[in-house]
N, C-alpha and C positions, 0 to 999 in steps of 0.2 A: 504494500500500500504506500502511495506517495501523497503526502499532504499538499493541498493547494490553498492559496489565499482565497478567502471568501468574506464577503460583507454584504449586507448587514446581518448580524446575528445577535442573539440576546446576551451572549456572554463571550469571553475570550477576546481575541484580537478583532474579530468581526464586529464587536459592539462599539468600536471606536469610529465615530463618524467624522471624517475630515473633508475639507474642501476639495482636496486633490482626488479623494475617492469618489465623491459625488460627481465631480467633473468627468472623471473617467467613465462612470456609468452613464451620466446624462447625455454625453455626446453620442452615445449609441442609440438612445431613444429617439432622437430627432436631430437632423442636421441643423447647423446654424442658419436661422431663417426667421422671417417675420411670421408670427402666429396668425394663421387665417381665422377670420371671424371674431377676433378680439378687438372691440371698439372700432376705430377707423383704420386699423392695420398700418399705423405709422405712415399714412399717406402724405407725400410731400407736395407742397405748392410753392413755386418760386415767383416772387415779385421783387426782382433784383434791387438791392442786395439782401432782401429778407426772404429766408427760407422757412416756411412754417411746416412743422412736422406734427400731424394730428396724433391723437391718443392711440395707443396700441401696445403690443407686447412683442418680444422676440426671444428666441432661444439663441444664446451666444456661447458656443462651445460648452454646452451642458448646463448653462445657467439661465434661469428665467428672469428676464428684465422687462419691467413694465413702465410705461409712460402714462400717467393718469390723465393729464390734460395736454392740449396742444401747446407747443412751444415754438418760439421763433429764434432762428439762428441768423447772425449776420455773416454772409458768405462773401467769397472773393471770386474772381473770374475763373480760377482754376483750383480745384480742391475736392474734398470728400466730406460728406456728412456720415457719421458712423455712430453705432452704439458700441461703446467700449466697456469691456469687463477687465478690471485690473485686480488681480488676486492680492497683490501687495497692499493695496488700499482697501480691499474688501468692498469695492464699490462698482457701480455701473453708471455710465454717463452718456448723454447725447451730446455730441460736440462736432464742431467743424474743424477739419484739418487742412489748413491753407497750403496750397501747392502740392498736395499729396495725391497720388493716383493709385497707390496700392495700399490696402489696409494692413495693419500689423496683425499677424495671426500666429502666435506662439502657443503651442499646446500646453506649455508649462508656465506661461506668463501672460502678457496682455493679448487679448483677442478682440478684434474689431469686426463688426458686421456692417458692411457698407449699405447705405440707404439711398444716397443721391450723390451725383457728381456734377461738376461744371468743368467745361473745357472751352476756353475763350468766351466765357459768359453764357454759354449754351448749356442748359441743364438736362440731365437724364436720370430717370427713375431707375435705381439699381436693385430695388427690393426683390428678393427671392422669397416666395411664400411657401409655407408647408402646412398641410392639414393632416395631423397624425391620425385622425379618426373621421371616417365618413365624409370625404370631401364633397362639397355640394356644387351643382351648377349655378353660376351667377351671371346676371346680365352685365354687359359692359357697352359703352357707347362707341361703336366703331365709326370711323370717319370714312365716308365714301367720296373719293376724289377722282377727277379725270385730268388727263394731260392738258387739255384745254379746259380751264375752269368752267363750272356750271352744273356739275352733277348734284341734284337735290332730290330728295325723296318725295316732296310734295304731299299729296294725299295717298301715296303708296305706303308701304310698310317696310321697315328694315329692322330685323331682329338679329341681335348678336349676343352670344352666350359663351361661357368658357367653364372648364373644370380643370383645376391644377392639382397634379399629384407629383410632388417633388419637382423635377425639372421637365416633366412631360405635361404639355397643355393640350387639352382637347377643346376644339372650338366649333361653333355652328354659326354661320352667317346666312340669312335668308332675306333676299330682296324681292318684293312684289311690286310691280309697276302699277301706278295709279294714273288717273287722267291728267294730273298736273305734275307728274314726275318729269324732271329735266335730266338730260343725259350728258351734258357737256360735250366734249369732243376728245378723241384719242383714247389711249389706254386707260382702263379703270384700275383703281387700287383701293383696298380696304385695310384699315389699320388693325393691328393685332393687340391683344390685351397685354402682352409682354414681348420684348424684343427677342428675336431668334438667336440661338447660339451662333457664335462667330466662326466656329471651326468645323462646321458640318457641310459646307457647300450648299447647294440648293436643296430645300425640303419641299415635298409635294403633298398637297391635300386634294381630295376628290371634289369636283364640282359638276353641277348639272344645270343646264339652261333649258327653259321652256318658252317657245315663242307662240303666243296665242294666235298670231296671224296665220300660222300654218299648222298649228297643233303639232309642232315638231319638238322633240327632245334633242338636246345637244350634250354629249358627254365630254368631259375634259378634266383638267386639274388646275390647281392654283399653285404658282411658284412662290416660295419664300426665299429670297436671296440670303446668304449667310449674314447674320448680324442685323437683318432688316427689321423694321417695325411695321411692315405692311406686306400684304400678299397681292399677287397679280393673277387674276383668273384668266384661263385660256380655255377655249372650246373648239371642238372638232367640226369640220365641215361635213363629216359623215353623218348619216341619218341616225346612227346609234353608236354605242361604245365599240361594238365589234367592228364597225366600219371606220374607225377613227383614222383620219388622214388630213394632211395639210392643216395642222393645228394653228389657229390664229389667236392673237390676243383678243380677249373679250372686251369690246369697246364700242364706241359710237363714232367712227371716223367719218361717216357719210353725213347725210342730212339728219335732222332730229328724228329719232325713232327708228333709225336703221342701223345695220351693222352688227349682226349676230352670227358669226364674228365679223371682222372687218372685211367683208366681201359684198359685192353688189348682189342685188336680188330682192326677194320678198321676205327675208327673215328679219322681221321688225319687232322692236320692243313695244308692242301695243299694250294698253291696259289689260291686265290679266296675265301677262308674261311674268317670268320670274327667274331668279338665279339663286341656287343653293350651294353653299360650300361647307364641307365638314371634314374633319380628320384631326390628327395629332401632330405636334411638332415639338422639338426640343428648344427650351428657352435658354437665354443667356445665364 
């Protein structure tokens, strides 16, 4: 028989609860991340130079850190907002690190969870969220844009939802055309709830278009470039997925109400038409 270290126990060595032991266990329960569903999930809003971090909580290398009320940090053009756990000070802090681009992450010392960064005065939300139990689908406000501005939903509908598990995000985007929907011009794009991972190359989601004018379904996919915050839907000129060929960007390159995809013909975005995108992708 070979003895092993064990804790917690009611007696002997395992009855000694230390910060180091808790940290060693806690980091295995959940990765360092913002706690999903707690208050406002530390949501950041930048009105330069004021960065407001809303209430929420985070796991920081095995330690639970909570911000009870919204707080405002004064930020600079380049830097990081982090939640810092400092074992030497027995404390956690929300702070701004001027000119820093990489958080401190020492498993035996200070550990920082990045929330927000600025580069040249431009801000980016860096929060990674984690739901340890029963992650839920949530709504988010996707932005529908076109290369030539003018895409608006009008009296149509645009549904966008996501479900985040660790760094895998499932999304659903559903656009239904109304009588006052405007299409802009050129390639369409829809914003993502979280930026895509930067080291994956292109990621693909499935999409389906339906043109009410011809009762025709279009199979295709949506491309997410590495590190992007948006996806670009593409549809096939074939009459079904099995006949996919000559894939085109899903857009409105011709006159208003036409271009499904960007080819001449009678495939028009009339009221009753729709575009649905769904799938999973890796977040940053």
